[in-house]
C-alpha positions as CSV (number, residue, x, y, z in Angstrom):
1,M,16.7,-19.7,26.5
2,S,16.9,-15.9,26.8
3,L,14.0,-13.7,27.9
4,R,13.7,-12.4,24.3
5,Q,13.5,-15.9,23.0
6,R,10.9,-16.9,25.6
7,S,8.9,-13.8,24.8
8,A,9.2,-14.4,21.1
9,K,8.1,-18.1,21.5
10,H,5.2,-16.9,23.7
11,H,4.2,-14.3,21.2
12,L,4.4,-16.9,18.4
13,L,2.2,-19.3,20.3
14,I,-0.4,-16.6,21.0
15,N,-0.5,-15.6,17.3
16,A,-0.7,-19.2,16.2
17,A,-3.7,-19.6,18.5
18,V,-5.2,-16.5,17.0
19,G,-4.7,-17.9,13.5
20,F,-6.2,-21.2,14.4
21,G,-9.2,-19.6,16.1
22,S,-9.8,-17.2,13.2
23,A,-9.7,-20.1,10.7
24,L,-12.0,-22.1,12.9
25,F,-14.4,-19.1,13.1
26,V,-14.4,-18.6,9.3
27,V,-15.0,-22.3,8.8
28,F,-17.9,-22.2,11.2
29,L,-19.4,-19.3,9.2
30,W,-18.7,-21.2,5.9
31,W,-20.3,-24.4,7.3
32,Y,-23.5,-22.5,8.2
33,G,-23.6,-20.7,4.9
34,V,-23.1,-17.2,6.3
35,L,-20.6,-16.3,3.6
36,D,-22.4,-18.0,0.8
37,G,-24.3,-14.9,-0.3
38,L,-21.1,-12.9,-0.5
39,E,-19.3,-15.6,-2.5
40,L,-22.2,-15.8,-5.0
41,K,-22.0,-12.1,-5.5
42,T,-18.3,-12.4,-6.4
43,L,-19.2,-15.1,-8.9
44,D,-21.8,-12.8,-10.5
45,F,-19.1,-10.1,-10.7
46,R,-16.8,-12.5,-12.5
47,F,-19.5,-13.5,-15.0
48,R,-20.3,-9.8,-15.7
49,H,-16.7,-8.5,-16.0
50,F,-14.3,-11.4,-16.3
51,T,-16.0,-14.1,-18.3
52,S,-14.1,-15.6,-21.2
53,N,-14.7,-14.5,-24.8
54,V,-16.5,-17.8,-25.6
55,Q,-19.8,-17.2,-27.4
56,P,-22.8,-19.5,-27.1
57,S,-23.2,-22.3,-29.7
58,D,-24.5,-21.0,-33.1
59,R,-26.7,-24.1,-33.2
60,V,-28.9,-22.7,-30.5
61,V,-31.5,-20.2,-31.7
62,I,-34.5,-18.7,-29.9
63,A,-38.0,-18.2,-31.4
64,A,-39.4,-15.6,-29.1
65,I,-43.1,-14.8,-28.4
66,D,-42.4,-11.1,-27.9
67,E,-44.6,-8.0,-27.7
68,K,-44.4,-7.7,-31.5
69,S,-45.6,-11.2,-32.0
70,L,-48.6,-10.7,-29.7
71,Y,-49.5,-7.5,-31.5
72,E,-49.1,-8.8,-35.0
73,L,-51.1,-11.9,-34.5
74,K,-53.9,-9.9,-32.9
75,K,-53.8,-7.4,-35.7
76,N,-53.4,-9.7,-38.7
77,Y,-55.1,-12.9,-37.6
78,N,-57.4,-11.6,-34.9
79,T,-55.8,-14.1,-32.5
80,V,-55.1,-13.3,-28.9
81,W,-53.1,-15.1,-26.3
82,K,-53.3,-18.1,-25.6
83,W,-52.9,-19.0,-29.3
84,P,-54.6,-21.9,-30.9
85,R,-52.4,-25.0,-31.2
86,D,-52.4,-25.1,-35.0
87,I,-50.0,-22.1,-34.9
88,Y,-47.5,-24.3,-33.0
89,A,-48.2,-27.1,-35.4
90,L,-47.3,-24.8,-38.3
91,L,-44.0,-23.8,-36.6
92,V,-43.1,-27.5,-36.0
93,E,-43.7,-28.3,-39.6
94,Y,-41.7,-25.3,-40.7
95,F,-38.7,-26.3,-38.6
96,Q,-39.0,-29.9,-39.7
97,H,-39.0,-28.8,-43.3
98,G,-35.9,-26.7,-42.6
99,G,-34.0,-29.6,-41.1
100,A,-33.8,-28.5,-37.5
101,T,-32.1,-31.1,-35.2
102,A,-34.6,-30.5,-32.3
103,V,-37.3,-28.1,-31.2
104,A,-37.9,-27.4,-27.5
105,F,-41.0,-25.7,-26.3
106,D,-40.6,-23.7,-23.1
107,I,-44.4,-23.6,-22.8
108,L,-46.6,-25.8,-20.8
109,F,-49.3,-27.5,-22.8
110,S,-51.2,-29.0,-19.9
111,D,-54.7,-27.6,-20.8
112,P,-56.8,-28.4,-23.8
113,A,-57.0,-25.5,-26.3
114,V,-60.1,-23.4,-26.0
115,D,-62.7,-23.2,-28.8
116,R,-62.8,-20.0,-30.8
117,L,-65.2,-18.5,-33.3
118,T,-63.0,-19.7,-36.2
119,T,-61.3,-22.7,-34.7
120,D,-62.2,-25.8,-32.6
121,G,-59.9,-26.4,-29.7
122,A,-59.8,-30.2,-30.0
123,V,-59.1,-29.9,-33.7
124,T,-56.1,-27.5,-33.1
125,D,-54.8,-29.9,-30.4
126,G,-55.0,-32.7,-32.9
127,K,-53.1,-30.8,-35.5
128,F,-50.4,-30.0,-33.0
129,A,-50.2,-33.7,-31.8
130,D,-49.9,-34.8,-35.5
131,A,-47.2,-32.3,-36.1
132,L,-45.3,-33.6,-33.1
133,G,-45.6,-37.2,-34.3
134,N,-44.5,-36.3,-37.8
135,A,-41.5,-34.3,-36.6
136,G,-40.3,-36.8,-34.0
137,N,-37.8,-34.3,-32.6
138,V,-39.8,-32.0,-30.3
139,V,-39.2,-31.8,-26.6
140,L,-42.1,-30.5,-24.5
141,A,-42.0,-28.8,-21.2
142,M,-43.3,-30.1,-17.9
143,Q,-43.1,-28.8,-14.3
144,F,-42.5,-30.5,-11.0
145,L,-44.6,-29.5,-8.0
146,E,-43.7,-29.7,-4.4
147,T,-47.3,-30.4,-3.4
148,V,-50.0,-32.6,-4.9
149,N,-51.7,-30.9,-7.8
150,V,-55.4,-31.5,-8.7
151,L,-54.5,-31.3,-12.4
152,T,-52.2,-34.2,-12.3
153,G,-55.0,-36.7,-12.7
154,D,-56.1,-34.9,-15.9
155,N,-52.9,-35.7,-17.7
156,P,-51.5,-39.1,-16.7
157,Y,-48.1,-40.1,-17.7
158,T,-47.8,-41.5,-21.2
159,P,-44.6,-42.8,-22.6
160,T,-42.9,-40.5,-25.1
161,R,-41.6,-41.6,-28.5
162,D,-38.0,-41.9,-27.3
163,S,-36.6,-43.7,-24.4
164,L,-33.2,-43.2,-22.8
165,R,-30.7,-45.8,-21.5
166,I,-30.0,-44.3,-18.0
167,T,-27.6,-45.5,-15.4
168,I,-27.6,-43.9,-12.0
169,A,-24.7,-44.6,-9.7
170,N,-24.2,-43.8,-6.0
171,Q,-27.8,-44.2,-5.0
172,R,-27.0,-42.9,-1.5
173,K,-27.3,-39.4,-3.0
174,S,-30.6,-39.9,-4.7
175,I,-32.2,-37.7,-7.4
176,N,-34.8,-35.4,-6.0
177,G,-38.3,-36.8,-6.2
178,Y,-41.6,-34.8,-6.5
179,P,-45.1,-35.8,-5.4
180,S,-46.8,-34.1,-8.4
181,A,-46.1,-32.7,-11.8
182,I,-47.8,-30.6,-14.5
183,L,-47.5,-32.7,-17.7
184,P,-48.6,-32.0,-21.3
185,L,-51.8,-33.4,-22.6
186,T,-51.7,-37.2,-23.1
187,Q,-51.7,-37.0,-26.9
188,F,-48.9,-34.5,-26.8
189,Q,-46.8,-36.7,-24.5
190,K,-47.3,-39.7,-26.7
191,N,-46.1,-37.9,-29.9
192,S,-43.3,-35.8,-28.3
193,A,-39.7,-37.0,-28.4
194,L,-38.9,-36.3,-24.7
195,L,-40.3,-34.3,-21.8
196,G,-38.1,-31.8,-20.0
197,F,-38.9,-29.9,-16.8
198,V,-38.7,-26.1,-16.6
199,N,-38.2,-25.8,-12.8
200,F,-35.3,-23.4,-12.2
201,Q,-33.0,-23.6,-9.2
202,E,-32.8,-20.3,-7.3
203,D,-30.2,-19.7,-4.7
204,E,-31.9,-19.1,-1.4
205,Q,-29.5,-16.3,-0.5
206,D,-30.8,-13.9,-3.1
207,G,-33.2,-15.7,-5.4
208,I,-30.8,-15.7,-8.4
209,C,-30.5,-18.7,-10.7
210,R,-26.9,-19.9,-11.0
211,R,-27.5,-23.6,-11.4
212,I,-30.1,-26.1,-12.7
213,Q,-31.3,-29.3,-11.3
214,I,-30.0,-31.9,-13.8
215,A,-32.8,-34.4,-13.2
216,G,-35.8,-35.2,-11.1
217,T,-38.3,-38.0,-10.5
218,H,-42.0,-38.3,-10.4
219,Q,-43.8,-41.5,-9.8
220,D,-40.5,-43.4,-10.2
221,R,-39.9,-41.9,-13.6
222,L,-36.8,-39.8,-14.4
223,Y,-37.0,-36.5,-16.2
224,F,-34.3,-34.1,-17.3
225,Q,-34.2,-30.4,-17.4
226,L,-35.6,-29.0,-20.7
227,G,-32.2,-27.9,-22.0
228,V,-30.6,-31.2,-21.0
229,A,-33.5,-33.1,-22.7
230,A,-33.0,-31.0,-25.9
231,Y,-29.3,-31.8,-25.8
232,L,-30.0,-35.5,-25.4
233,K,-32.3,-35.4,-28.4
234,S,-29.7,-33.7,-30.5
235,L,-27.3,-36.6,-29.7
236,K,-29.9,-39.2,-31.0
237,N,-30.7,-40.3,-27.5
238,P,-27.3,-41.6,-26.2
239,A,-26.6,-43.6,-23.1
240,V,-26.8,-41.5,-20.0
241,E,-24.9,-42.0,-16.8
242,I,-25.3,-40.1,-13.6
243,Q,-22.8,-40.4,-10.8
244,S,-25.1,-38.9,-8.2
245,G,-23.5,-35.9,-6.6
246,K,-20.4,-36.2,-8.9
247,S,-20.9,-36.2,-12.6
248,F,-23.3,-36.4,-15.6
249,R,-22.3,-38.2,-18.8
250,A,-24.1,-38.3,-22.1
251,G,-22.2,-40.0,-24.8
252,D,-18.6,-38.8,-24.6
253,V,-19.3,-35.6,-22.8
254,E,-19.0,-35.5,-19.0
255,F,-20.0,-32.6,-16.7
256,P,-19.4,-32.1,-13.0
257,L,-22.3,-32.0,-10.6
258,T,-22.6,-30.4,-7.2
259,P,-23.4,-32.6,-4.2
260,E,-27.0,-31.7,-4.7
261,N,-27.0,-33.0,-8.3
262,D,-27.1,-29.5,-9.8
263,L,-25.2,-28.4,-12.9
264,L,-23.5,-25.0,-12.5
265,I,-24.4,-22.7,-15.3
266,S,-21.6,-21.0,-17.3
267,W,-23.2,-17.7,-18.4
268,Y,-22.2,-16.0,-21.7
269,G,-23.6,-12.5,-21.2
270,R,-26.6,-10.4,-21.3
271,G,-30.1,-11.7,-22.2
272,G,-32.9,-10.5,-24.3
273,I,-32.8,-8.8,-27.7
274,G,-29.3,-7.6,-28.4
275,G,-27.9,-10.2,-26.0
276,V,-25.7,-13.2,-26.7
277,F,-28.3,-15.4,-28.3
278,R,-29.8,-15.2,-31.8
279,Y,-33.4,-14.1,-31.6
280,Y,-36.3,-14.6,-34.1
281,S,-39.7,-13.0,-33.5
282,I,-42.3,-15.7,-33.8
283,D,-44.6,-13.5,-35.9
284,S,-41.9,-13.4,-38.6
285,L,-41.5,-17.2,-38.4
286,I,-45.3,-17.8,-38.7
287,A,-45.4,-15.5,-41.7
288,S,-42.5,-17.3,-43.3
289,A,-44.1,-20.7,-42.6
290,L,-47.3,-19.6,-44.3
291,Q,-45.3,-18.2,-47.2
292,E,-43.5,-21.5,-47.7
293,K,-46.8,-23.3,-47.6
294,E,-48.1,-21.1,-50.3
295,K,-44.9,-21.5,-52.3
296,I,-44.0,-17.8,-51.8
297,K,-40.5,-16.8,-51.1
298,P,-40.4,-16.5,-47.3
299,F,-39.0,-13.7,-45.2
300,I,-36.9,-16.3,-43.3
301,P,-36.2,-19.5,-45.2
302,S,-36.7,-22.6,-43.1
303,D,-33.4,-24.0,-44.2
304,R,-31.8,-21.3,-42.0
305,F,-32.6,-23.6,-39.1
306,K,-30.8,-26.7,-40.6
307,D,-29.0,-28.6,-37.8
308,K,-30.2,-26.0,-35.3
309,I,-31.8,-26.5,-32.0
310,V,-34.7,-24.2,-31.6
311,I,-36.1,-23.1,-28.3
312,I,-39.6,-21.6,-28.4
313,G,-40.7,-19.5,-25.4
314,G,-42.0,-16.2,-24.2
315,S,-40.1,-12.9,-23.9
316,A,-43.1,-10.5,-23.8
317,A,-43.5,-8.8,-20.4
318,G,-47.1,-9.9,-20.2
319,L,-46.1,-13.6,-20.2
320,Y,-44.2,-13.1,-17.0
321,D,-41.5,-15.6,-17.9
322,F,-38.5,-13.7,-16.5
323,K,-35.9,-15.0,-14.1
324,S,-33.3,-13.5,-11.9
325,T,-29.7,-14.2,-13.1
326,P,-26.3,-12.5,-12.7
327,F,-27.2,-10.3,-15.7
328,T,-30.6,-9.2,-14.5
329,V,-28.9,-6.0,-13.2
330,Y,-28.7,-4.9,-16.9
331,N,-32.1,-6.0,-18.2
332,S,-34.8,-8.6,-17.9
333,Y,-33.7,-12.1,-18.5
334,P,-36.2,-14.5,-20.3
335,G,-36.5,-17.9,-18.7
336,M,-36.0,-19.7,-22.0
337,E,-32.5,-18.2,-22.2
338,I,-31.5,-20.2,-19.2
339,T,-32.5,-23.3,-21.1
340,A,-30.6,-22.0,-24.1
341,T,-27.5,-21.3,-21.9
342,V,-27.6,-24.8,-20.4
343,L,-28.0,-26.3,-23.9
344,S,-25.1,-24.3,-25.2
345,N,-22.9,-25.3,-22.2
346,L,-23.6,-29.0,-23.0
347,L,-23.1,-28.6,-26.8
348,Q,-19.7,-26.9,-26.4
349,G,-18.5,-28.4,-23.2
350,D,-18.4,-25.1,-21.4
351,K,-18.1,-26.4,-17.9
352,L,-18.0,-24.2,-14.8
353,R,-16.0,-26.1,-12.3
354,R,-15.8,-25.2,-8.6
355,V,-12.6,-25.9,-6.7
356,N,-12.9,-28.7,-4.2
357,S,-13.9,-27.6,-0.7
358,L,-10.7,-29.1,0.7
359,M,-8.7,-26.6,-1.4
360,T,-10.8,-23.7,0.0
361,L,-10.2,-25.1,3.5
362,L,-6.5,-25.2,2.9
363,A,-6.5,-21.6,1.6
364,V,-8.4,-20.6,4.8
365,I,-5.8,-22.3,7.0
366,L,-2.8,-20.9,5.0
367,F,-4.2,-17.3,5.0
368,A,-4.9,-17.4,8.7
369,S,-1.5,-18.9,9.4
370,F,0.3,-16.5,7.2
371,I,-1.3,-13.4,8.8
372,S,-0.8,-14.6,12.3
373,F,2.9,-15.4,11.5
374,L,3.3,-11.9,10.1
375,F,2.0,-10.4,13.3
376,A,4.3,-12.6,15.3
377,K,7.5,-11.9,13.3
378,V,7.0,-8.5,11.7
379,H,6.5,-5.6,14.1
380,K,6.1,-2.9,11.6
381,I,2.4,-2.5,11.1
382,R,2.8,-0.9,7.7
383,M,4.7,-3.9,6.4
384,V,2.0,-6.3,7.8
385,V,-0.8,-4.2,6.2
386,G,1.2,-4.2,2.9
387,C,1.8,-7.9,2.9
388,S,-1.8,-8.6,3.8
389,F,-3.1,-6.4,1.1
390,V,-0.8,-7.9,-1.5
391,L,-1.9,-11.4,-0.4
392,A,-5.5,-10.5,-0.7
393,V,-5.0,-8.9,-4.1
394,L,-2.9,-11.8,-5.4
395,W,-5.6,-14.3,-4.4
396,M,-8.3,-12.3,-6.1
397,V,-6.2,-11.8,-9.2
398,L,-5.5,-15.6,-9.3
399,A,-9.2,-16.3,-8.9
400,L,-10.1,-13.9,-11.7
401,I,-7.4,-15.2,-14.1
402,L,-8.4,-18.9,-13.6
403,F,-12.0,-18.0,-14.0
404,K,-11.4,-16.2,-17.2
405,T,-9.0,-18.7,-18.7
406,Q,-10.1,-22.0,-17.2
407,N,-13.7,-21.3,-16.2
408,L,-12.7,-22.3,-12.7
409,W,-14.5,-21.0,-9.7
410,I,-12.1,-20.4,-6.8
411,D,-13.8,-19.1,-3.7
412,I,-12.9,-15.5,-3.0
413,A,-15.0,-14.5,-0.1
414,I,-14.1,-17.3,2.3
415,P,-10.3,-17.1,2.1
416,E,-10.5,-13.3,2.1
417,A,-12.7,-13.5,5.2
418,A,-10.1,-15.7,6.9
419,L,-7.5,-13.1,6.0
420,M,-9.5,-10.1,7.3
421,V,-10.7,-11.9,10.5
422,T,-7.2,-13.0,11.3
423,F,-5.8,-9.5,10.6
424,A,-8.5,-7.8,12.7
425,V,-8.0,-10.1,15.7
426,S,-4.2,-10.0,15.4
427,A,-4.2,-6.3,15.0
428,V,-6.3,-5.8,18.2
429,L,-4.2,-8.2,20.1
430,S,-1.0,-6.6,18.8
431,Y,-2.3,-3.2,19.7
432,Y,-3.0,-4.4,23.2
433,T,0.2,-6.4,23.8
434,E,2.6,-4.1,22.0
435,G,1.0,-1.1,23.6
436,R,1.8,-2.6,27.0
437,A,5.3,-3.5,25.8
438,R,5.9,0.0,24.5
439,K,4.7,1.5,27.8
440,Y,7.0,-0.9,29.7
441,L,9.9,0.0,27.5
442,R,9.3,3.7,27.9
443,N,9.1,3.2,31.7
444,V,12.4,1.2,31.6
445,F,14.4,3.5,29.4
446,G,12.7,6.9,29.7
447,R,15.1,7.9,32.4
448,Y,18.2,6.6,30.6
449,L,17.7,7.4,26.9
450,S,16.7,10.2,24.6
451,P,13.2,10.1,23.1
452,M,14.8,9.6,19.7
453,V,16.6,6.4,20.8
454,I,13.5,5.1,22.6
455,T,11.5,5.7,19.3
456,E,14.2,3.7,17.5
457,I,13.9,0.9,19.9
458,L,10.1,0.8,19.5
459,D,10.4,0.8,15.7
460,R,13.0,-2.0,15.6
461,E,11.9,-5.4,14.4
462,E,13.2,-6.8,17.7
463,G,13.1,-5.0,20.9
464,P,16.0,-5.0,23.4
465,E,16.9,-8.1,25.3
466,L,15.9,-7.0,28.8
467,G,16.8,-10.4,30.3
468,G,20.5,-10.1,29.4
469,S,22.6,-10.3,26.3
470,Q,26.2,-9.9,25.3
471,I,27.1,-7.0,23.1
472,D,30.1,-5.1,21.8
473,G,29.9,-1.6,23.2
474,S,31.7,1.2,24.9
475,V,31.5,2.4,28.5
476,F,32.6,5.6,30.0
477,F,32.9,6.6,33.6
478,S,33.3,10.3,34.6
479,D,33.6,12.1,37.8
480,I,34.5,15.6,39.1
481,S,38.1,16.2,40.0
482,S,38.7,17.0,43.7
483,F,34.9,16.9,44.4
484,T,35.4,16.0,48.0
485,T,37.4,19.1,48.6
486,I,34.9,21.2,46.7
487,S,31.9,19.8,48.6
488,E,33.6,20.4,52.0
489,S,34.0,24.1,51.1
490,M,30.3,24.6,50.3
491,P,26.9,24.4,52.1
492,P,25.0,21.2,51.3
493,A,22.3,23.0,49.4
494,E,24.9,24.6,47.1
495,V,26.6,21.2,46.6
496,V,23.3,19.7,45.5
497,K,22.6,22.7,43.2
498,L,26.1,22.4,41.7
499,L,25.7,18.7,41.1
500,N,22.3,19.1,39.5
501,N,23.6,21.7,37.2
502,Y,26.5,19.5,36.2
503,F,24.4,16.4,35.7
504,T,21.9,18.3,33.6
505,I,24.6,19.5,31.3
506,A,26.3,16.1,31.0
507,T,23.1,14.1,30.7
508,D,21.6,16.2,28.0
509,I,24.8,15.8,25.9
510,L,24.9,12.1,26.7
511,L,21.3,11.5,25.5
512,Q,21.8,13.6,22.4
513,N,24.6,11.3,21.4
514,E,22.4,8.2,21.8
515,G,24.1,7.0,25.0
516,L,22.5,5.0,27.8
517,L,22.6,6.8,31.1
518,D,23.4,3.8,33.3
519,K,23.5,5.5,36.7
520,Y,24.8,8.4,38.8
521,I,27.2,7.3,41.5
522,G,27.8,10.3,43.8
523,D,29.5,12.8,41.5
524,A,30.2,10.1,38.9
525,I,28.3,9.1,35.8
526,M,28.3,5.7,34.1
527,A,27.2,5.6,30.5
528,V,26.9,2.8,27.9
529,F,27.0,3.2,24.1
530,G,25.7,0.5,21.8
531,A,22.9,-0.6,24.1
532,P,20.0,-1.2,24.1
533,V,20.1,-0.3,20.4
534,E,23.2,-1.7,18.6
535,K,25.4,1.0,17.2
536,Q,28.4,0.3,15.1
537,N,30.0,3.7,16.0
538,H,29.6,3.3,19.7
539,A,33.2,4.1,20.5
540,Y,33.0,7.3,18.4
541,L,29.9,8.4,20.2
542,A,31.5,7.8,23.6
543,C,34.5,9.8,22.8
544,K,32.5,12.6,21.2
545,T,30.3,12.8,24.3
546,A,33.2,13.1,26.7
547,L,34.8,15.9,24.7
548,E,31.5,17.8,24.5
549,I,30.7,17.4,28.2
550,N,34.2,18.8,29.0
551,R,33.7,21.8,26.8
552,A,30.2,22.4,27.9
553,V,31.0,22.2,31.7
554,T,34.0,24.6,31.2
555,S,31.9,27.0,29.1
556,N,29.0,27.0,31.6
557,F,31.1,27.8,34.6
558,L,33.0,30.5,32.7
559,E,29.7,32.1,31.7
560,R,28.4,32.1,35.2
561,K,31.7,33.4,36.5
562,A,31.7,30.7,39.1
563,K,34.2,30.9,41.8
564,I,34.8,27.1,41.5
565,K,36.2,25.6,38.4
566,L,35.0,22.1,37.7
567,V,37.3,19.6,36.0
568,T,35.7,16.4,34.8
569,R,37.7,13.2,34.1
570,F,36.7,10.3,31.9
571,G,37.7,6.7,31.4
572,I,36.5,5.1,28.2
573,T,37.0,1.6,26.9
574,S,35.3,-0.7,24.4
575,G,34.6,-4.4,24.2
576,S,32.3,-7.2,25.1
577,M,29.9,-6.8,28.0
578,V,26.6,-8.1,29.3
579,V,23.7,-5.7,29.4
580,G,20.2,-6.3,30.7
581,N,17.8,-5.9,33.6
582,I,19.9,-6.7,36.7
583,G,18.8,-6.6,40.3
584,S,16.3,-8.2,42.7
585,E,12.8,-9.3,42.0
586,R,11.6,-6.0,43.6
587,R,14.0,-3.7,41.9
588,L,15.7,-4.1,38.5
589,D,17.9,-1.7,36.6
590,Y,19.0,-1.9,33.1
591,T,22.8,-1.9,33.3
592,A,26.1,-3.3,31.9
593,I,28.5,-5.6,33.7
594,G,31.8,-7.3,32.9
595,D,35.6,-6.7,32.6
596,T,35.0,-3.9,30.1
597,V,32.9,-2.0,32.6
598,N,35.5,-2.5,35.3
599,L,38.3,-1.3,33.1
600,A,36.5,1.9,32.2
601,S,36.1,2.6,35.9
602,R,39.8,2.0,36.5
603,L,40.8,4.2,33.6
604,E,38.8,7.1,34.9
605,G,40.9,6.9,38.1
606,V,44.1,6.7,36.2
607,N,43.6,10.2,34.9
608,K,44.7,11.6,38.3
609,H,48.0,9.7,38.1
610,Y,48.8,11.0,34.6
611,G,47.3,14.5,35.0
612,T,44.9,14.0,32.1
613,T,41.1,14.4,31.8
614,I,40.1,11.7,29.2
615,I,41.9,8.4,28.9
616,I,40.7,5.8,26.4
617,S,42.0,2.2,26.0
618,G,43.6,0.8,22.9
619,Y,40.4,-1.2,22.3
620,T,38.5,2.1,21.9
621,L,41.3,3.6,19.7
622,E,41.1,0.6,17.3
623,R,37.4,1.4,16.8
624,I,37.7,5.1,16.3
625,G,40.8,5.1,14.1
626,R,41.9,8.7,13.3
627,E,38.6,10.3,14.1
628,F,40.0,12.2,17.1
629,F,43.3,13.9,18.3
630,T,45.0,11.4,20.6
631,R,48.4,10.4,21.9
632,E,49.7,7.2,23.4
633,L,50.3,7.6,27.1
634,D,51.7,4.3,28.3
635,E,51.2,0.5,28.7
636,I,49.8,-0.3,32.0
637,R,48.7,-3.3,34.0
638,V,45.8,-2.4,36.3
639,K,45.4,-3.9,39.7
640,G,44.0,-7.4,39.7
641,K,44.8,-8.0,36.0
642,K,47.8,-9.7,34.4
643,E,47.2,-8.5,30.8
644,A,48.8,-5.2,29.9
645,I,46.7,-2.6,28.0
646,C,47.8,0.4,26.0
647,I,46.2,3.7,27.1
648,H,45.8,6.9,25.2
649,E,44.8,10.4,26.0
650,L,41.8,11.8,24.1
651,I,42.7,15.5,23.5
652,D,40.4,18.4,22.8
653,P,40.5,19.2,19.0
654,A,41.1,22.8,19.9
655,L,44.6,22.0,21.1
656,A,45.5,20.5,17.8
657,H,46.2,24.0,16.6
658,D,48.4,24.8,19.6
659,E,51.9,24.6,18.1
660,L,53.7,24.4,21.4
661,F,51.4,21.6,22.5
662,R,52.0,19.7,19.3
663,Q,55.8,20.1,19.8
664,C,55.4,18.7,23.3
665,I,53.5,15.7,22.0
666,E,56.0,15.0,19.3
667,Q,58.8,14.9,21.9
668,Y,56.6,12.8,24.2
669,D,55.9,10.2,21.4
670,A,59.7,10.0,20.6
671,G,60.5,9.7,24.3
672,L,57.9,7.0,24.9
673,K,59.4,4.8,22.2
674,R,62.9,5.0,24.0
675,Y,61.2,4.5,27.3
676,K,59.5,1.3,26.2
677,R,62.9,0.0,25.0
678,G,64.5,0.8,28.4
679,E,66.6,3.7,27.1
680,F,65.7,5.8,30.0
681,R,68.5,8.4,29.6
682,E,67.6,9.2,26.0
683,A,63.9,9.1,26.9
684,L,64.5,11.5,29.8
685,R,66.2,13.9,27.4
686,L,63.3,13.8,25.0
687,F,60.7,14.2,27.7
688,Q,62.6,17.2,29.1
689,S,62.7,18.7,25.6
690,G,58.9,18.4,25.4
691,Q,58.5,19.9,28.9
692,A,60.2,23.0,27.5
693,F,57.2,23.5,25.2
694,K,54.6,22.8,27.8
695,A,55.7,22.8,31.4
696,D,52.4,21.7,32.9
697,D,51.8,18.6,30.7
698,G,50.9,15.9,33.2
699,P,52.1,12.8,31.2
700,T,55.4,14.4,30.4
701,N,56.1,15.3,34.0
702,L,55.1,11.8,35.1
703,L,57.4,10.1,32.7
704,I,60.3,12.4,33.6
705,K,60.0,11.3,37.2
706,R,59.9,7.6,36.2
707,C,63.0,7.9,34.0
708,E,64.9,9.7,36.8
709,N,63.8,6.9,39.2
710,Y,64.8,4.1,36.9
711,L,68.2,5.7,36.2
712,Q,68.8,5.7,39.9
713,T,67.1,2.4,40.6
714,P,66.7,0.3,37.4
715,P,63.5,-1.8,37.2
716,A,63.8,-5.3,38.5
717,G,63.9,-8.2,36.1
718,T,63.4,-8.0,32.4
719,W,62.0,-4.6,31.3
720,D,58.8,-5.0,29.2
721,G,57.8,-1.4,29.1
722,V,54.6,-2.0,31.2
723,T,53.8,-0.1,34.4
724,T,51.8,-2.0,37.0
725,L,49.4,0.3,38.9
726,D,48.7,-0.8,42.4
727,F,45.7,1.4,42.9
728,K,42.2,1.3,41.7
């Protein structure tokens, strides 16, 4: 396993640990309810802005004791709150006459009516009790108490007219029991159809009602929430089955329950006048009831309430019956509308279902794993940020769509928290670890590469393989011709100055062309192209660099009118090589090794033999094509190698316009073909013809001597056109 692979595996394991730890941390927060408040706020947001277009059941109507009713009864009947019970009796008779399915009072009738100047309290209570008995479809309110109430003894339990067949399964999750309750007067209980409690469940995080307790017990008797009781009455008292902590079934309708036996409320919209429910002011209904009694055409005919379920309760500010709901941000929300909402949910089957906790846990694990994997595999922070943002948005969009179309509550806050926590921890870790890695890479390559290439390395998805990798690249070796002679003729300080000037020129050009400065060896330079950043045009860059260094060195010394003329020689070849940090435990250098490197070094020395300045191998020529002006020099076999290679001279493009030089090369090319076939006399003639155009052409002069030698002493054995060089 390479160093890069080991590093990648180590990095992946660290990020996996970060993902696991982040998921565990979020699950811990979730378990202890730290994120519950935030999740509930997202649910409220969905109800306010992304609820479905389903409207509440038109069977549910509200008879409201509003400010207008309080004012009109005081003005017209000299009646102040609390009203005498014969008024409620009148309303019950009115709804009975109109054919209402059920009537639910969201008012506690736990105290006897008071005597007034014009009415006797006991008489009005009797009228109300009689009306309840005659109607047979009225559900009265009661209230559970957490502590013992002194009033409980005043109104002992009395069986109501109706009884329910109730089955409770899974007794391990029992229905909540209460030590005390506020019940209606005994005569009211006896004549009412059912009792329903008006306790509302408020979430402890913010005091907002989002659920109702489906049922509760007092003195071993089971009672349902007022809206549920009204619903059961509308179904003609069906069989009821409660799978404690799972579901509630009445007749053919089944609703999911929370583990606490709560029913999640599916809200329809704003409350109050102008909200989603149909409101009637009670003073108008009282007036209409009196008109019908007197055979006068009523303002509101009672038959308007045929098959309706009427909820009677207070909406006047002075009655203090307002609750906090997701829609309280817009206006006050009367408590009786919560009962109306629950009733409508049951009538229409509008179920708010919450996704199983296991699914939320799976989302947490997947989010944390995905983000940690991104940080492990993707090293571009913008891409990681983009992918994380897209994932967060997609999850939110999915949650909103499923809520709007399926009334499905998918947790948003918890999975998003897992995403953000994992992202934050991974980002900090990445900043720390990658910061160290970047610093290390700058230290390793800062002396060898241009800042542009270093930046490219740092921006790559994968950094360089410092431990060793095989690449296809190009290598050049260069040195100064006759440097030993030059150095012996100059003071040491001048030699150093000369070298520094030369190295500065050469290195600047090398780095500009994205080469790797491998090392200085005396007056020689070794450079690699195609590492540590892979370059498809590495051969082109190596050749371009050699030509530019030659021109720059010549130009520099001409401008300075230096007494010494520097001539640089290059050997360039391309092929497979191993690059990486090589050395001892105490000292490592990033370098290249292999036959390709050795060949480049040999070719640099061959220049002296052929009288050239830049020799490239056939391997390099294959990779550069016709990008440069070249000529084939020879086929040689370097010392220590059996394989022959073709070598070429890389020529300064400026000479391409020298007609005499071009004529010389044409003759050389023709002569070389004859030379390879062993036609030394004809080859000699062609080489000599070329020499006439350029007398100082090194390769031409060398091949003339060879031909003359072979004419005198033919080569031994079968001629293959290859020259074996016995020097390095």
